C-alpha distance (Angstrom), angle and dihedral (degrees) to the residues before:
residue distance angle dihedral
M1 . . .
A2 3.81 . .
V3 3.78 123.7 .
L4 3.80 104.5 -124.5
S5 3.82 102.1 -175.0
S6 3.74 146.3 -51.8
F7 3.79 120.1 -87.7
E8 3.78 142.0 -159.1
V9 3.78 122.8 -165.1
L10 3.80 118.3 -178.4
A11 3.79 149.0 158.7
E12 3.79 112.4 -166.4
F13 3.79 146.4 113.1
L14 3.78 111.6 -77.1
V15 3.81 97.2 -134.0
P16 3.84 126.7 42.5
S17 3.81 116.8 -108.7
G18 3.79 115.5 -87.0
V19 3.81 96.6 24.8
L20 3.81 100.0 92.5
P21 3.81 121.9 69.6
P22 3.83 116.7 -102.8
G23 3.80 112.5 -76.3
A24 3.80 94.9 18.3
V25 3.80 116.9 133.6
N26 3.78 113.2 -114.2
P27 3.81 105.5 -155.1
F28 3.77 117.3 -130.9
A29 3.81 110.8 -137.8
I30 3.78 127.8 -151.8
Q31 3.79 113.9 -173.0
G32 3.78 125.4 -177.5
L33 3.77 136.6 176.6
W34 3.79 120.9 -126.9
V35 3.78 124.3 -171.3
Q36 3.78 120.0 -163.4
V37 3.81 112.4 -155.7
S38 3.82 122.4 -168.7
L39 3.79 134.8 178.8
P40 3.82 108.6 -151.5
P41 3.81 123.8 -154.7
G42 3.78 119.4 -95.7
G43 3.78 98.4 61.0
P44 3.77 137.1 57.5
Q45 3.82 119.9 -18.1
S46 3.81 91.3 -126.3
V47 3.79 138.8 4.9
N48 3.81 132.0 -158.1
F49 3.80 116.6 -145.4
N50 3.80 147.4 163.8
L51 3.81 124.2 -136.4
T52 3.81 104.9 -161.9
Y53 3.79 133.1 -177.3
Q54 3.80 122.8 -146.4
E55 3.79 105.2 -163.4
T56 3.80 122.8 -176.4
T57 3.84 96.6 -129.3
D58 3.82 97.2 31.2
F59 3.83 88.6 -111.7
N60 3.82 91.4 -65.6
Q61 3.83 100.1 116.6
G62 3.82 119.7 105.3
A63 3.82 112.7 -12.0
G64 3.78 89.4 -1.7
Q65 3.77 131.0 -150.6
K66 3.81 94.3 -27.6
A67 3.82 89.6 70.8
L68 3.80 95.9 53.9
Q69 3.78 116.9 103.4
A70 3.79 118.7 -167.5
Q71 3.78 124.8 -174.4
V72 3.79 141.8 168.7
I73 3.78 124.3 -144.5
D74 3.79 103.3 -151.5
A75 3.82 128.3 -144.4
S76 3.84 89.9 -88.9
G77 3.82 92.6 54.4
N78 3.81 96.2 -106.0
V79 3.81 118.1 143.0
N80 3.80 113.5 -131.5
F81 3.79 122.9 -175.6
Y82 3.79 112.1 -128.8
D83 3.80 112.2 -143.2
N84 3.82 97.1 175.7
F85 3.82 97.2 70.7
F86 3.82 91.7 114.3
A87 3.81 96.5 49.9
S88 3.78 116.0 160.7
T89 3.83 91.4 -115.1
G90 3.81 96.3 55.1
R91 3.78 148.5 -34.0
G92 3.76 115.3 -89.3
F93 3.76 144.3 28.8
L94 3.79 105.2 -24.6
N95 3.81 131.6 -172.5
Q96 3.80 94.4 12.2
K97 3.80 122.5 168.4
I98 3.79 128.4 -158.4
G99 3.80 129.0 -173.8
V100 3.79 127.6 -141.4
G101 3.80 112.5 -78.8
Q102 3.81 92.7 17.2
T103 3.80 129.2 123.4
L104 3.81 122.5 -160.1
I105 3.80 126.6 -174.7
Y106 3.80 123.0 -149.2
G107 3.80 119.7 -162.5
V108 3.79 133.4 -169.7
Q109 3.78 121.9 -178.1
C110 3.76 140.3 154.8
L111 3.80 118.4 -124.1
P112 3.79 124.2 -166.2
Q113 3.77 118.5 -122.2
L114 3.79 110.6 -100.8
S115 3.80 97.0 -138.7
S116 3.78 114.6 102.6
A117 3.81 91.9 -120.0
D118 3.80 94.8 54.5
A119 3.82 102.1 30.5
A120 3.80 100.1 77.9
Q121 3.78 103.8 78.6
P122 3.81 117.1 -178.6
Q123 3.81 120.1 -122.1
N124 3.79 87.7 -92.1
G125 3.84 87.5 50.6
T126 3.75 119.8 137.0
G127 3.77 115.3 -25.4
W128 3.75 132.0 153.2
R129 3.80 128.0 -169.2
G130 3.74 134.6 -179.7
M131 3.79 144.4 97.5
V132 3.80 132.9 -49.2
Q133 3.80 117.7 -144.6
L134 3.79 129.5 -166.1
S135 3.79 121.4 -159.6
S136 3.78 124.1 177.4
T137 3.77 142.0 175.7
S138 3.81 90.1 -117.9
T139 3.81 115.4 46.8
G140 3.80 115.4 -143.7
S141 3.79 96.4 14.2
L142 3.82 101.3 98.9
I143 3.79 129.7 74.0
A144 3.82 112.7 -148.9
T145 3.80 125.8 -175.3
P146 3.83 119.9 -176.7
T147 3.82 121.3 -157.6
Q148 3.79 133.3 -179.0
R149 3.80 115.2 -138.3
L150 3.78 117.1 -161.5
V151 3.81 125.9 -172.9
Y152 3.81 123.9 -172.9
Y153 3.80 122.3 -152.5
S154 3.81 129.2 -176.4
G155 3.82 88.1 -117.6
P156 3.80 140.9 -13.4
D157 3.82 93.2 -71.5
I158 3.79 99.5 103.1
T159 3.80 91.9 -178.5
K160 3.82 87.2 79.1
A161 3.80 122.1 79.7
P162 3.82 115.5 -82.3
I163 3.80 119.5 -113.6
D164 3.82 95.0 -144.4
A165 3.80 143.2 -9.5
V166 3.80 134.7 -158.1
V167 3.81 132.8 -169.4
Y168 3.79 121.9 -170.1
A169 3.77 136.7 167.8
V170 3.79 118.0 -110.7
P171 3.81 117.1 -137.9
T172 3.77 113.8 -109.8
A173 3.78 120.6 -128.6
S174 3.81 91.6 -119.8
G175 3.80 95.1 44.7
G176 3.80 89.8 -119.9
T177 3.78 139.4 69.9
A178 3.81 102.1 -126.5
I179 3.79 108.8 104.5
């Protein structure tokens, strides 16, 4: 099993309460981790793999596991929600299979609850940090690229238009993308 990168997934106000002047907008940030996995030609025709997440609080901090949303974008570009992220044998995308020439994208993000009682997360709202590991049946055959995606809203109501968004690559533990 190879450590791919570290990760941080969060849904919280950007600035602690009481720091901004009255009337100032305190952006609400939602940050997710996305891992693009590809199987290039020239190797095996298919590879089985696990993409697992070791988080320091077992995803129980803040709103907890109910706020985590996991999805897979398949080789055709379709988004599929992944309900087995919290399987008893591990945390993550388990027993995945990719064919030669395919690219799959795995996303994990935290979404605030949309009820008025649960929506207002404090600055130390829901945030999870840890390491992402990739293990496969064929070492060195996959290319994996992690990215953080961060969206800012003017408050915790994510049904309104965002005020800004950022995407940036996360360094890999090995310094490369071949896994």
